[in-house]
N, CA, C, O and the ligand as a Tripos MOL2 file, in Angstrom:
@<TRIPOS>MOLECULE
protein
  317   315    80     0     0
PROTEIN
NO_CHARGES

@<TRIPOS>ATOM
      1 N         159.2900   66.4080  145.8710 N.3       1 MET1
      2 CA        158.9480   65.8610  147.0640 C.3       1 MET1
      3 C         160.0960   64.9610  147.5760 C.2       1 MET1
      4 O         160.9350   64.5860  146.7560 O.2       1 MET1
      5 N         160.1970   64.5850  148.8820 N.am      2 THR2
      6 CA        161.4110   63.9850  149.4040 C.3       2 THR2
      7 C         160.8490   62.8570  150.1050 C.2       2 THR2
      8 O         159.7870   62.9830  150.7140 O.2       2 THR2
      9 N         161.5440   61.6460  150.0650 N.am      3 ILE3
     10 CA        161.2680   60.3960  150.6470 C.3       3 ILE3
     11 C         162.6010   60.2920  151.6270 C.2       3 ILE3
     12 O         163.7670   60.2600  151.2310 O.2       3 ILE3
     13 N         162.1460   60.2470  153.0030 N.am      4 LYS4
     14 CA        163.2820   60.3510  153.8990 C.3       4 LYS4
     15 C         162.7790   59.5300  155.1540 C.2       4 LYS4
     16 O         161.5930   59.6760  155.4490 O.2       4 LYS4
     17 N         163.4860   58.7550  155.8590 N.am      5 ASN5
     18 CA        163.0850   58.0290  157.0910 C.3       5 ASN5
     19 C         161.7460   57.2920  156.8920 C.2       5 ASN5
     20 O         160.9100   57.2660  157.7960 O.2       5 ASN5
     21 N         161.5580   56.7190  155.7520 N.am      6 TYR6
     22 CA        160.4330   55.9370  155.3710 C.3       6 TYR6
     23 C         159.2620   56.6760  155.5030 C.2       6 TYR6
     24 O         158.2360   56.1490  155.9340 O.2       6 TYR6
     25 N         159.3170   57.9540  155.1440 N.am      7 MET7
     26 CA        158.0460   58.9020  155.0430 C.3       7 MET7
     27 C         158.1510   59.7080  153.6320 C.2       7 MET7
     28 O         159.2200   59.9140  153.0580 O.2       7 MET7
     29 N         156.9920   60.0930  153.2060 N.am      8 PHE8
     30 CA        156.9360   60.9690  152.0950 C.3       8 PHE8
     31 C         156.8380   62.4780  152.7300 C.2       8 PHE8
     32 O         156.0650   62.6930  153.6640 O.2       8 PHE8
     33 N         157.5600   63.3840  152.2440 N.am      9 GLU9
     34 CA        157.7520   64.6810  152.8480 C.3       9 GLU9
     35 C         157.4160   65.7310  151.6390 C.2       9 GLU9
     36 O         158.2130   65.7960  150.7020 O.2       9 GLU9
     37 N         156.3680   66.4680  151.6450 N.am     10 PRO10
     38 CA        155.1500   66.1710  152.4700 C.3      10 PRO10
     39 C         154.3610   65.0620  151.9070 C.2      10 PRO10
     40 O         154.4260   64.7480  150.7190 O.2      10 PRO10
     41 N         153.5710   64.4390  152.8260 N.am     11 ALA11
     42 CA        152.8250   63.3370  152.3680 C.3      11 ALA11
     43 C         151.6300   63.8300  151.6030 C.2      11 ALA11
     44 O         151.2840   63.1860  150.6120 O.2      11 ALA11
     45 N         151.0000   64.8410  151.9370 N.am     12 ASP12
     46 CA        149.8070   65.1890  151.2650 C.3      12 ASP12
     47 C         149.9010   66.5820  150.4860 C.2      12 ASP12
     48 O         150.1830   67.5780  151.1520 O.2      12 ASP12
     49 N         149.7000   66.6970  149.2290 N.am     13 VAL13
     50 CA        149.9590   67.7780  148.5230 C.3      13 VAL13
     51 C         148.6910   68.0390  147.4320 C.2      13 VAL13
     52 O         148.0250   67.0800  147.0420 O.2      13 VAL13
     53 N         148.4460   69.2590  147.0270 N.am     14 THR14
     54 CA        147.5050   69.5550  145.9060 C.3      14 THR14
     55 C         148.3450   70.2630  144.9440 C.2      14 THR14
     56 O         149.1910   71.1070  145.2380 O.2      14 THR14
     57 N         148.0460   69.8570  143.7740 N.am     15 VAL15
     58 CA        148.6600   70.4970  142.5180 C.3      15 VAL15
     59 C         147.8170   70.5050  141.4800 C.2      15 VAL15
     60 O         146.8920   69.6980  141.3820 O.2      15 VAL15
     61 N         148.1030   71.5360  140.5130 N.am     16 PRO16
     62 CA        147.2380   71.5210  139.2430 C.3      16 PRO16
     63 C         147.3290   70.3570  138.2380 C.2      16 PRO16
     64 O         148.3390   69.6550  138.2780 O.2      16 PRO16
     65 N         146.3980   70.1020  137.3740 N.am     17 VAL17
     66 CA        146.4750   69.1050  136.3930 C.3      17 VAL17
     67 C         147.7420   69.2740  135.6270 C.2      17 VAL17
     68 O         148.1540   70.4200  135.4480 O.2      17 VAL17
     69 N         148.4290   68.2190  135.1360 N.am     18 GLY18
     70 CA        149.5570   68.5460  134.3410 C.3      18 GLY18
     71 C         150.9730   68.5880  135.1050 C.2      18 GLY18
     72 O         152.0450   68.5650  134.5020 O.2      18 GLY18
     73 N         150.8700   68.6400  136.2610 N.am     19 THR19
     74 CA        151.9580   68.8420  137.2520 C.3      19 THR19
     75 C         152.9590   67.5390  137.0950 C.2      19 THR19
     76 O         152.5720   66.3970  137.3400 O.2      19 THR19
     77 N         154.0810   67.8030  136.7250 N.am     20 LYS20
     78 CA        155.2400   66.7940  137.1210 C.3      20 LYS20
     79 C         155.7120   66.7860  138.3900 C.2      20 LYS20
     80 O         156.2050   67.8440  138.7810 O.2      20 LYS20
     81 N         155.6850   65.6850  139.2800 N.am     21 VAL21
     82 CA        156.0460   65.7610  140.5990 C.3      21 VAL21
     83 C         157.3720   64.8170  140.5920 C.2      21 VAL21
     84 O         157.2860   63.6910  140.1040 O.2      21 VAL21
     85 N         158.6180   65.2940  141.1470 N.am     22 LYS22
     86 CA        159.8640   64.6330  141.4810 C.3      22 LYS22
     87 C         159.9000   64.0770  142.9150 C.2      22 LYS22
     88 O         159.8240   64.7680  143.9310 O.2      22 LYS22
     89 N         160.0240   62.7610  142.8680 N.am     23 PHE23
     90 CA        160.3950   62.2630  144.3760 C.3      23 PHE23
     91 C         161.8100   61.9820  144.3620 C.2      23 PHE23
     92 O         162.3480   61.3330  143.4650 O.2      23 PHE23
     93 N         162.4670   62.5160  145.4470 N.am     24 THR24
     94 CA        164.0060   62.2890  145.6270 C.3      24 THR24
     95 C         164.0390   61.2490  146.9140 C.2      24 THR24
     96 O         163.4380   61.4060  147.9770 O.2      24 THR24
     97 N         164.6790   60.4260  146.6380 N.am     25 ASN25
     98 CA        164.8740   59.3190  147.7280 C.3      25 ASN25
     99 C         166.1020   59.6210  148.4660 C.2      25 ASN25
    100 O         167.1860   59.5410  147.8880 O.2      25 ASN25
    101 N         166.0180   59.9730  149.7300 N.am     26 GLU26
    102 CA        167.2050   60.3180  150.5930 C.3      26 GLU26
    103 C         167.3770   59.1600  151.5570 C.2      26 GLU26
    104 O         168.1980   59.2810  152.4660 O.2      26 GLU26
    105 N         166.6620   58.0390  151.4310 N.am     27 ASP27
    106 CA        166.9360   57.0570  152.3450 C.3      27 ASP27
    107 C         167.8900   55.9740  151.6750 C.2      27 ASP27
    108 O         168.1360   56.0510  150.4720 O.2      27 ASP27
    109 N         168.4520   54.9130  152.5110 N.am     28 SER28
    110 CA        169.3290   53.9950  151.9050 C.3      28 SER28
    111 C         168.6580   52.6880  151.3170 C.2      28 SER28
    112 O         169.3300   51.7020  151.0120 O.2      28 SER28
    113 N         167.2900   52.7510  151.1810 N.am     29 THR29
    114 CA        166.6890   51.6840  150.5290 C.3      29 THR29
    115 C         165.6750   52.1320  149.4150 C.2      29 THR29
    116 O         165.0990   53.2160  149.4930 O.2      29 THR29
    117 N         165.4950   51.3230  148.4540 N.am     30 ALA30
    118 CA        164.5530   51.6350  147.4010 C.3      30 ALA30
    119 C         163.2560   51.8280  147.8920 C.2      30 ALA30
    120 O         162.8520   51.0940  148.7940 O.2      30 ALA30
    121 N         162.4040   52.8880  147.3340 N.am     31 HIS31
    122 CA        161.0350   53.0750  147.4180 C.3      31 HIS31
    123 C         160.2360   53.2890  146.1410 C.2      31 HIS31
    124 O         160.7880   53.3980  145.0460 O.2      31 HIS31
    125 N         159.0500   53.3390  146.2980 N.am     32 THR32
    126 CA        158.2640   53.7560  145.2610 C.3      32 THR32
    127 C         157.0390   54.6780  145.5130 C.2      32 THR32
    128 O         156.6120   54.6120  146.6650 O.2      32 THR32
    129 N         156.4260   55.4690  144.7300 N.am     33 ALA33
    130 CA        155.2930   56.0360  144.9670 C.3      33 ALA33
    131 C         154.3150   55.6470  143.7850 C.2      33 ALA33
    132 O         154.3840   55.9140  142.5850 O.2      33 ALA33
    133 N         153.3250   54.8860  144.5580 N.am     34 THR34
    134 CA        152.3490   53.9250  143.7730 C.3      34 THR34
    135 C         150.8980   54.3620  144.0170 C.2      34 THR34
    136 O         150.4790   54.5330  145.1610 O.2      34 THR34
    137 N         150.1650   54.5340  142.9650 N.am     35 SER35
    138 CA        148.6190   54.7180  143.2060 C.3      35 SER35
    139 C         148.0640   54.0370  142.0770 C.2      35 SER35
    140 O         148.2100   54.4400  140.9230 O.2      35 SER35
    141 N         147.4060   52.9730  142.4090 N.am     36 LYS36
    142 CA        146.7110   52.1330  141.4070 C.3      36 LYS36
    143 C         145.2840   52.3840  141.1790 C.2      36 LYS36
    144 O         144.6920   51.8330  140.2510 O.2      36 LYS36
    145 N         144.6980   53.2090  142.0070 N.am     37 GLU37
    146 CA        143.3050   53.3900  142.0610 C.3      37 GLU37
    147 C         142.8130   54.6260  141.1870 C.2      37 GLU37
    148 O         143.5120   55.6360  141.1080 O.2      37 GLU37
    149 N         141.6250   54.5200  140.5520 N.am     38 GLY38
    150 CA        141.1320   55.6670  139.6710 C.3      38 GLY38
    151 C         142.1100   56.3040  138.8100 C.2      38 GLY38
    152 O         142.3030   57.5190  138.8540 O.2      38 GLY38
    153 N         142.8470   55.3820  137.8870 N.am     39 GLY39
    154 CA        143.8080   56.0210  136.9690 C.3      39 GLY39
    155 C         145.0150   56.6540  137.6520 C.2      39 GLY39
    156 O         145.4510   57.7540  137.3150 O.2      39 GLY39
    157 N         145.5120   55.9420  138.5840 N.am     40 GLY40
    158 CA        146.6630   56.5360  139.3580 C.3      40 GLY40
    159 C         148.0310   56.4090  138.5940 C.2      40 GLY40
    160 O         148.1490   56.1890  137.3890 O.2      40 GLY40
    161 N         148.9820   56.5750  139.4460 N.am     41 PHE41
    162 CA        150.3500   56.6240  138.9250 C.3      41 PHE41
    163 C         151.3490   55.6410  139.5420 C.2      41 PHE41
    164 O         151.0340   55.0270  140.5620 O.2      41 PHE41
    165 N         152.5100   55.4740  138.9750 N.am     42 GLU42
    166 CA        153.4890   54.4570  139.3720 C.3      42 GLU42
    167 C         154.7500   55.0700  139.1110 C.2      42 GLU42
    168 O         155.0790   55.3150  137.9510 O.2      42 GLU42
    169 N         155.5430   55.3600  140.1540 N.am     43 SER43
    170 CA        156.8230   55.9360  139.7800 C.3      43 SER43
    171 C         157.9810   54.6280  139.3400 C.2      43 SER43
    172 O         159.0220   54.8780  138.7330 O.2      43 SER43
    173 N         157.6320   53.4120  139.7100 N.am     44 GLY44
    174 CA        158.5490   52.5580  139.7300 C.3      44 GLY44
    175 C         159.5150   52.6680  140.7940 C.2      44 GLY44
    176 O         159.6100   53.7160  141.4320 O.2      44 GLY44
    177 N         160.3420   51.5210  141.0680 N.am     45 PRO45
    178 CA        161.4140   51.7820  142.0390 C.3      45 PRO45
    179 C         162.3590   52.7770  141.9100 C.2      45 PRO45
    180 O         163.0000   52.9100  140.8680 O.2      45 PRO45
    181 N         162.5380   53.6510  143.0900 N.am     46 ILE46
    182 CA        163.4030   54.8000  143.0330 C.3      46 ILE46
    183 C         164.5960   54.3780  144.0030 C.2      46 ILE46
    184 O         164.3610   54.1930  145.1970 O.2      46 ILE46
    185 N         165.8130   54.2350  143.5040 N.am     47 GLN47
    186 CA        166.9320   53.8090  144.2210 C.3      47 GLN47
    187 C         167.3920   54.8180  145.1960 C.2      47 GLN47
    188 O         167.0950   56.0020  145.0390 O.2      47 GLN47
    189 N         168.1180   54.4030  146.2190 N.am     48 PRO48
    190 CA        168.7390   55.4960  147.0640 C.3      48 PRO48
    191 C         169.3770   56.4650  146.4110 C.2      48 PRO48
    192 O         170.1220   56.1180  145.4950 O.2      48 PRO48
    193 N         169.2450   57.8040  146.7060 N.am     49 GLY49
    194 CA        169.9580   58.9410  146.1760 C.3      49 GLY49
    195 C         169.3370   59.2720  144.8710 C.2      49 GLY49
    196 O         169.7800   60.2700  144.3010 O.2      49 GLY49
    197 N         168.4110   58.6190  144.3180 N.am     50 LYS50
    198 CA        168.0020   58.9670  143.0790 C.3      50 LYS50
    199 C         166.4970   59.6030  143.0870 C.2      50 LYS50
    200 O         165.8410   59.7480  144.1180 O.2      50 LYS50
    201 N         166.0480   59.9640  141.7610 N.am     51 SER51
    202 CA        164.6950   60.5580  141.8900 C.3      51 SER51
    203 C         163.8720   59.9150  140.7710 C.2      51 SER51
    204 O         164.3300   59.5070  139.7040 O.2      51 SER51
    205 N         162.7850   59.8850  141.1050 N.am     52 GLY52
    206 CA        161.6500   59.5320  140.0920 C.3      52 GLY52
    207 C         160.5920   60.4270  139.7520 C.2      52 GLY52
    208 O         160.1150   61.0260  140.7160 O.2      52 GLY52
    209 N         160.1280   60.6600  138.6910 N.am     53 ASP53
    210 CA        159.1260   61.5620  138.2460 C.3      53 ASP53
    211 C         157.6990   60.8740  137.9570 C.2      53 ASP53
    212 O         157.6720   59.7400  137.4810 O.2      53 ASP53
    213 N         156.6630   61.4860  138.2140 N.am     54 ILE54
    214 CA        155.4510   61.1620  137.7020 C.3      54 ILE54
    215 C         154.6590   62.4340  137.1850 C.2      54 ILE54
    216 O         154.7810   63.5150  137.7610 O.2      54 ILE54
    217 N         153.9370   62.2850  136.2050 N.am     55 THR55
    218 CA        153.1090   63.3440  135.7870 C.3      55 THR55
    219 C         151.5490   63.1930  135.8460 C.2      55 THR55
    220 O         150.9670   62.2740  135.2710 O.2      55 THR55
    221 N         151.0080   64.0140  136.4700 N.am     56 LEU56
    222 CA        149.5800   63.9020  136.8880 C.3      56 LEU56
    223 C         148.6760   64.5530  135.8840 C.2      56 LEU56
    224 O         148.5820   65.7800  135.8960 O.2      56 LEU56
    225 N         148.0560   63.8950  135.0840 N.am     57 GLU57
    226 CA        147.3200   64.3060  133.9720 C.3      57 GLU57
    227 C         145.9170   64.2990  134.2600 C.2      57 GLU57
    228 O         145.2050   64.8410  133.4160 O.2      57 GLU57
    229 N         145.3480   63.7890  135.2970 N.am     58 GLU58
    230 CA        143.9800   63.6060  135.5380 C.3      58 GLU58
    231 C         143.7130   64.2000  136.8140 C.2      58 GLU58
    232 O         144.5450   64.0970  137.7150 O.2      58 GLU58
    233 N         142.4500   64.9160  137.0070 N.am     59 ALA59
    234 CA        141.9670   65.4650  138.2260 C.3      59 ALA59
    235 C         141.5120   64.3780  139.1150 C.2      59 ALA59
    236 O         140.9880   63.3540  138.6780 O.2      59 ALA59
    237 N         141.7110   64.6040  140.3340 N.am     60 GLY60
    238 CA        141.1080   63.4410  141.2550 C.3      60 GLY60
    239 C         141.9930   63.6500  142.4940 C.2      60 GLY60
    240 O         142.8650   64.5160  142.5620 O.2      60 GLY60
    241 N         141.6660   62.7140  143.5380 N.am     61 THR61
    242 CA        142.4030   62.6030  144.7530 C.3      61 THR61
    243 C         142.9680   61.1370  144.7360 C.2      61 THR61
    244 O         142.2430   60.1500  144.6130 O.2      61 THR61
    245 N         144.1060   61.0990  144.8500 N.am     62 PHE62
    246 CA        144.9630   59.7930  144.7030 C.3      62 PHE62
    247 C         145.7840   59.4800  145.7780 C.2      62 PHE62
    248 O         146.8450   60.0840  145.9310 O.2      62 PHE62
    249 N         145.3500   58.4380  146.6920 N.am     63 ALA63
    250 CA        145.9560   57.8740  147.6340 C.3      63 ALA63
    251 C         147.2840   57.1440  147.0520 C.2      63 ALA63
    252 O         147.1830   56.4540  146.0380 O.2      63 ALA63
    253 N         148.4410   57.2950  147.6630 N.am     64 TYR64
    254 CA        149.5040   56.3880  147.1770 C.3      64 TYR64
    255 C         150.3600   55.9790  148.3920 C.2      64 TYR64
    256 O         150.3250   56.4880  149.5130 O.2      64 TYR64
    257 N         151.1270   54.9730  147.9660 N.am     65 TYR65
    258 CA        152.1070   54.3660  149.0360 C.3      65 TYR65
    259 C         153.3330   53.7140  148.3490 C.2      65 TYR65
    260 O         153.4680   53.7560  147.1260 O.2      65 TYR65
    261 N         154.2030   53.1230  149.1560 N.am     66 CYS66
    262 CA        155.2970   52.5090  148.6050 C.3      66 CYS66
    263 C         155.1090   50.9870  148.6380 C.2      66 CYS66
    264 O         154.7820   50.3780  149.6570 O.2      66 CYS66
    265 N         155.3420   50.4160  147.4340 N.am     67 VAL67
    266 CA        155.0440   48.9780  147.4480 C.3      67 VAL67
    267 C         155.9670   47.9960  148.1880 C.2      67 VAL67
    268 O         155.7310   46.7910  148.2710 O.2      67 VAL67
    269 N         157.0920   48.6440  148.7450 N.am     68 PHE68
    270 CA        157.9230   47.8720  149.3090 C.3      68 PHE68
    271 C         157.5840   48.1470  150.8780 C.2      68 PHE68
    272 O         157.7870   47.2160  151.6570 O.2      68 PHE68
    273 N         157.1280   49.2540  151.3290 N.am     69 HIS69
    274 CA        156.8340   49.5490  152.5780 C.3      69 HIS69
    275 C         155.3100   50.1050  152.7380 C.2      69 HIS69
    276 O         155.1340   51.3160  152.8780 O.2      69 HIS69
    277 N         154.3280   49.2920  152.7160 N.am     70 PRO70
    278 CA        152.9150   49.6340  152.6390 C.3      70 PRO70
    279 C         152.5590   50.6840  153.6430 C.2      70 PRO70
    280 O         151.6450   51.4660  153.3830 O.2      70 PRO70
    281 N         153.2800   50.7660  154.8830 N.am     71 PHE71
    282 CA        152.8160   51.7390  155.7960 C.3      71 PHE71
    283 C         153.2020   53.2040  155.4090 C.2      71 PHE71
    284 O         152.7270   54.1730  156.0010 O.2      71 PHE71
    285 N         154.0870   53.3050  154.3870 N.am     72 MET72
    286 CA        154.3140   54.7300  153.7440 C.3      72 MET72
    287 C         153.1500   55.1170  152.9060 C.2      72 MET72
    288 O         152.7530   54.4620  151.9430 O.2      72 MET72
    289 N         152.5830   56.3300  153.3780 N.am     73 LYS73
    290 CA        151.2000   56.6420  152.5820 C.3      73 LYS73
    291 C         151.2990   58.1700  152.4810 C.2      73 LYS73
    292 O         152.0200   58.9060  153.1550 O.2      73 LYS73
    293 N         150.4060   58.5170  151.4760 N.am     74 GLY74
    294 CA        150.1860   59.9470  151.1830 C.3      74 GLY74
    295 C         149.0500   60.0760  150.3770 C.2      74 GLY74
    296 O         148.4190   59.0790  150.0240 O.2      74 GLY74
    297 N         148.6810   61.3870  150.0020 N.am     75 THR75
    298 CA        147.5360   61.7620  149.0950 C.3      75 THR75
    299 C         148.1190   62.7360  148.2040 C.2      75 THR75
    300 O         148.8990   63.5610  148.6800 O.2      75 THR75
    301 N         147.8360   62.7490  146.9400 N.am     76 ILE76
    302 CA        147.9770   63.8370  145.9920 C.3      76 ILE76
    303 C         146.5850   64.1200  145.4170 C.2      76 ILE76
    304 O         145.8720   63.2620  144.8960 O.2      76 ILE76
    305 N         146.2400   65.5560  145.5840 N.am     77 THR77
    306 CA        144.9770   65.9650  145.0060 C.3      77 THR77
    307 C         145.3590   66.7890  143.8240 C.2      77 THR77
    308 O         146.0940   67.7750  143.8790 O.2      77 THR77
    309 N         144.7660   66.2730  142.6840 N.am     78 VAL78
    310 CA        144.9810   67.0340  141.3530 C.3      78 VAL78
    311 C         143.9030   67.9470  140.9470 C.2      78 VAL78
    312 O         142.7890   67.4490  140.7830 O.2      78 VAL78
    313 N         144.0690   69.2370  140.7550 N.am     79 LYS79
    314 CA        142.7860   70.0310  140.4510 C.3      79 LYS79
    315 C         143.1100   70.6560  139.1710 C.2      79 LYS79
    316 O         142.2890   71.3850  138.6150 O.2      79 LYS79
    317 CU        159.3840   52.4100  150.6180 Cu       80 CU80
@<TRIPOS>BOND
     1     1     2 1
     2     2     3 1
     3     3     4 2
     4     3     5 am
     5     5     6 1
     6     6     7 1
     7     7     8 2
     8     7     9 am
     9     9    10 1
    10    10    11 1
    11    11    12 2
    12    11    13 am
    13    13    14 1
    14    14    15 1
    15    15    16 2
    16    15    17 am
    17    17    18 1
    18    18    19 1
    19    19    20 2
    20    19    21 am
    21    21    22 1
    22    22    23 1
    23    23    24 2
    24    23    25 am
    25    25    26 1
    26    26    27 1
    27    27    28 2
    28    27    29 am
    29    29    30 1
    30    30    31 1
    31    31    32 2
    32    31    33 am
    33    33    34 1
    34    34    35 1
    35    35    36 2
    36    35    37 am
    37    37    38 1
    38    38    39 1
    39    39    40 2
    40    39    41 am
    41    41    42 1
    42    42    43 1
    43    43    44 2
    44    43    45 am
    45    45    46 1
    46    46    47 1
    47    47    48 2
    48    47    49 am
    49    49    50 1
    50    50    51 1
    51    51    52 2
    52    51    53 am
    53    53    54 1
    54    54    55 1
    55    55    56 2
    56    55    57 am
    57    57    58 1
    58    58    59 1
    59    59    60 2
    60    59    61 am
    61    61    62 1
    62    62    63 1
    63    63    64 2
    64    63    65 am
    65    65    66 1
    66    66    67 1
    67    67    68 2
    68    67    69 am
    69    69    70 1
    70    70    71 1
    71    71    72 2
    72    71    73 am
    73    73    74 1
    74    74    75 1
    75    75    76 2
    76    75    77 am
    77    77    78 1
    78    78    79 1
    79    79    80 2
    80    79    81 am
    81    81    82 1
    82    82    83 1
    83    83    84 2
    84    83    85 am
    85    85    86 1
    86    86    87 1
    87    87    88 2
    88    87    89 am
    89    89    90 1
    90    90    91 1
    91    91    92 2
    92    91    93 am
    93    93    94 1
    94    94    95 1
    95    95    96 2
    96    95    97 am
    97    97    98 1
    98    98    99 1
    99    99   100 2
   100    99   101 am
   101   101   102 1
   102   102   103 1
   103   103   104 2
   104   103   105 am
   105   105   106 1
   106   106   107 1
   107   107   108 2
   108   107   109 am
   109   109   110 1
   110   110   111 1
   111   111   112 2
   112   111   113 am
   113   113   114 1
   114   114   115 1
   115   115   116 2
   116   115   117 am
   117   117   118 1
   118   118   119 1
   119   119   120 2
   120   119   121 am
   121   121   122 1
   122   122   123 1
   123   123   124 2
   124   123   125 am
   125   125   126 1
   126   126   127 1
   127   127   128 2
   128   127   129 am
   129   129   130 1
   130   130   131 1
   131   131   132 2
   132   131   133 am
   133   133   134 1
   134   134   135 1
   135   135   136 2
   136   135   137 am
   137   137   138 1
   138   138   139 1
   139   139   140 2
   140   139   141 am
   141   141   142 1
   142   142   143 1
   143   143   144 2
   144   143   145 am
   145   145   146 1
   146   146   147 1
   147   147   148 2
   148   147   149 am
   149   149   150 1
   150   150   151 1
   151   151   152 2
   152   151   153 am
   153   153   154 1
   154   154   155 1
   155   155   156 2
   156   155   157 am
   157   157   158 1
   158   158   159 1
   159   159   160 2
   160   159   161 am
   161   161   162 1
   162   162   163 1
   163   163   164 2
   164   163   165 am
   165   165   166 1
   166   166   167 1
   167   167   168 2
   168   167   169 am
   169   169   170 1
   170   170   171 1
   171   171   172 2
   172   171   173 am
   173   173   174 1
   174   174   175 1
   175   175   176 2
   176   175   177 am
   177   177   178 1
   178   178   179 1
   179   179   180 2
   180   179   181 am
   181   181   182 1
   182   182   183 1
   183   183   184 2
   184   183   185 am
   185   185   186 1
   186   186   187 1
   187   187   188 2
   188   187   189 am
   189   189   190 1
   190   190   191 1
   191   191   192 2
   192   191   193 am
   193   193   194 1
   194   194   195 1
   195   195   196 2
   196   195   197 am
   197   197   198 1
   198   198   199 1
   199   199   200 2
   200   199   201 am
   201   201   202 1
   202   202   203 1
   203   203   204 2
   204   203   205 am
   205   205   206 1
   206   206   207 1
   207   207   208 2
   208   207   209 am
   209   209   210 1
   210   210   211 1
   211   211   212 2
   212   211   213 am
   213   213   214 1
   214   214   215 1
   215   215   216 2
   216   215   217 am
   217   217   218 1
   218   218   219 1
   219   219   220 2
   220   219   221 am
   221   221   222 1
   222   222   223 1
   223   223   224 2
   224   223   225 am
   225   225   226 1
   226   226   227 1
   227   227   228 2
   228   227   229 am
   229   229   230 1
   230   230   231 1
   231   231   232 2
   232   231   233 am
   233   233   234 1
   234   234   235 1
   235   235   236 2
   236   235   237 am
   237   237   238 1
   238   238   239 1
   239   239   240 2
   240   239   241 am
   241   241   242 1
   242   242   243 1
   243   243   244 2
   244   243   245 am
   245   245   246 1
   246   246   247 1
   247   247   248 2
   248   247   249 am
   249   249   250 1
   250   250   251 1
   251   251   252 2
   252   251   253 am
   253   253   254 1
   254   254   255 1
   255   255   256 2
   256   255   257 am
   257   257   258 1
   258   258   259 1
   259   259   260 2
   260   259   261 am
   261   261   262 1
   262   262   263 1
   263   263   264 2
   264   263   265 am
   265   265   266 1
   266   266   267 1
   267   267   268 2
   268   267   269 am
   269   269   270 1
   270   270   271 1
   271   271   272 2
   272   271   273 am
   273   273   274 1
   274   274   275 1
   275   275   276 2
   276   275   277 am
   277   277   278 1
   278   278   279 1
   279   279   280 2
   280   279   281 am
   281   281   282 1
   282   282   283 1
   283   283   284 2
   284   283   285 am
   285   285   286 1
   286   286   287 1
   287   287   288 2
   288   287   289 am
   289   289   290 1
   290   290   291 1
   291   291   292 2
   292   291   293 am
   293   293   294 1
   294   294   295 1
   295   295   296 2
   296   295   297 am
   297   297   298 1
   298   298   299 1
   299   299   300 2
   300   299   301 am
   301   301   302 1
   302   302   303 1
   303   303   304 2
   304   303   305 am
   305   305   306 1
   306   306   307 1
   307   307   308 2
   308   307   309 am
   309   309   310 1
   310   310   311 1
   311   311   312 2
   312   311   313 am
   313   313   314 1
   314   314   315 1
   315   315   316 2
@<TRIPOS>SUBSTRUCTURE
     1 MET1         2 RESIDUE 1 A MET
     2 THR2         6 RESIDUE 1 A THR
     3 ILE3        10 RESIDUE 1 A ILE
     4 LYS4        14 RESIDUE 1 A LYS
     5 ASN5        18 RESIDUE 1 A ASN
     6 TYR6        22 RESIDUE 1 A TYR
     7 MET7        26 RESIDUE 1 A MET
     8 PHE8        30 RESIDUE 1 A PHE
     9 GLU9        34 RESIDUE 1 A GLU
    10 PRO10       38 RESIDUE 1 A PRO
    11 ALA11       42 RESIDUE 1 A ALA
    12 ASP12       46 RESIDUE 1 A ASP
    13 VAL13       50 RESIDUE 1 A VAL
    14 THR14       54 RESIDUE 1 A THR
    15 VAL15       58 RESIDUE 1 A VAL
    16 PRO16       62 RESIDUE 1 A PRO
    17 VAL17       66 RESIDUE 1 A VAL
    18 GLY18       70 RESIDUE 1 A GLY
    19 THR19       74 RESIDUE 1 A THR
    20 LYS20       78 RESIDUE 1 A LYS
    21 VAL21       82 RESIDUE 1 A VAL
    22 LYS22       86 RESIDUE 1 A LYS
    23 PHE23       90 RESIDUE 1 A PHE
    24 THR24       94 RESIDUE 1 A THR
    25 ASN25       98 RESIDUE 1 A ASN
    26 GLU26      102 RESIDUE 1 A GLU
    27 ASP27      106 RESIDUE 1 A ASP
    28 SER28      110 RESIDUE 1 A SER
    29 THR29      114 RESIDUE 1 A THR
    30 ALA30      118 RESIDUE 1 A ALA
    31 HIS31      122 RESIDUE 1 A HIS
    32 THR32      126 RESIDUE 1 A THR
    33 ALA33      130 RESIDUE 1 A ALA
    34 THR34      134 RESIDUE 1 A THR
    35 SER35      138 RESIDUE 1 A SER
    36 LYS36      142 RESIDUE 1 A LYS
    37 GLU37      146 RESIDUE 1 A GLU
    38 GLY38      150 RESIDUE 1 A GLY
    39 GLY39      154 RESIDUE 1 A GLY
    40 GLY40      158 RESIDUE 1 A GLY
    41 PHE41      162 RESIDUE 1 A PHE
    42 GLU42      166 RESIDUE 1 A GLU
    43 SER43      170 RESIDUE 1 A SER
    44 GLY44      174 RESIDUE 1 A GLY
    45 PRO45      178 RESIDUE 1 A PRO
    46 ILE46      182 RESIDUE 1 A ILE
    47 GLN47      186 RESIDUE 1 A GLN
    48 PRO48      190 RESIDUE 1 A PRO
    49 GLY49      194 RESIDUE 1 A GLY
    50 LYS50      198 RESIDUE 1 A LYS
    51 SER51      202 RESIDUE 1 A SER
    52 GLY52      206 RESIDUE 1 A GLY
    53 ASP53      210 RESIDUE 1 A ASP
    54 ILE54      214 RESIDUE 1 A ILE
    55 THR55      218 RESIDUE 1 A THR
    56 LEU56      222 RESIDUE 1 A LEU
    57 GLU57      226 RESIDUE 1 A GLU
    58 GLU58      230 RESIDUE 1 A GLU
    59 ALA59      234 RESIDUE 1 A ALA
    60 GLY60      238 RESIDUE 1 A GLY
    61 THR61      242 RESIDUE 1 A THR
    62 PHE62      246 RESIDUE 1 A PHE
    63 ALA63      250 RESIDUE 1 A ALA
    64 TYR64      254 RESIDUE 1 A TYR
    65 TYR65      258 RESIDUE 1 A TYR
    66 CYS66      262 RESIDUE 1 A CYS
    67 VAL67      266 RESIDUE 1 A VAL
    68 PHE68      270 RESIDUE 1 A PHE
    69 HIS69      274 RESIDUE 1 A HIS
    70 PRO70      278 RESIDUE 1 A PRO
    71 PHE71      282 RESIDUE 1 A PHE
    72 MET72      286 RESIDUE 1 A MET
    73 LYS73      290 RESIDUE 1 A LYS
    74 GLY74      294 RESIDUE 1 A GLY
    75 THR75      298 RESIDUE 1 A THR
    76 ILE76      302 RESIDUE 1 A ILE
    77 THR77      306 RESIDUE 1 A THR
    78 VAL78      310 RESIDUE 1 A VAL
    79 LYS79      314 RESIDUE 1 A LYS
    80 CU80       317 GROUP 0 **** ****
């Protein structure tokens, strides 16, 4: 998945349990992909031009956002 122009692309995805998702930051500022609810995930800061991985081990629907820019939002559904 890509982070560009302060948006997650695609913002909403559905993946199987156990999937590793890579976020590639194409912006010139750091971002995160953070979901703290229901056993969610945390990418940590992803610097410009770098990637961050999360592994989705639990089924569920996880809303996520960027801690630096909370208006950046998406949802990952894990089945
Ligand atoms: Cu951000």
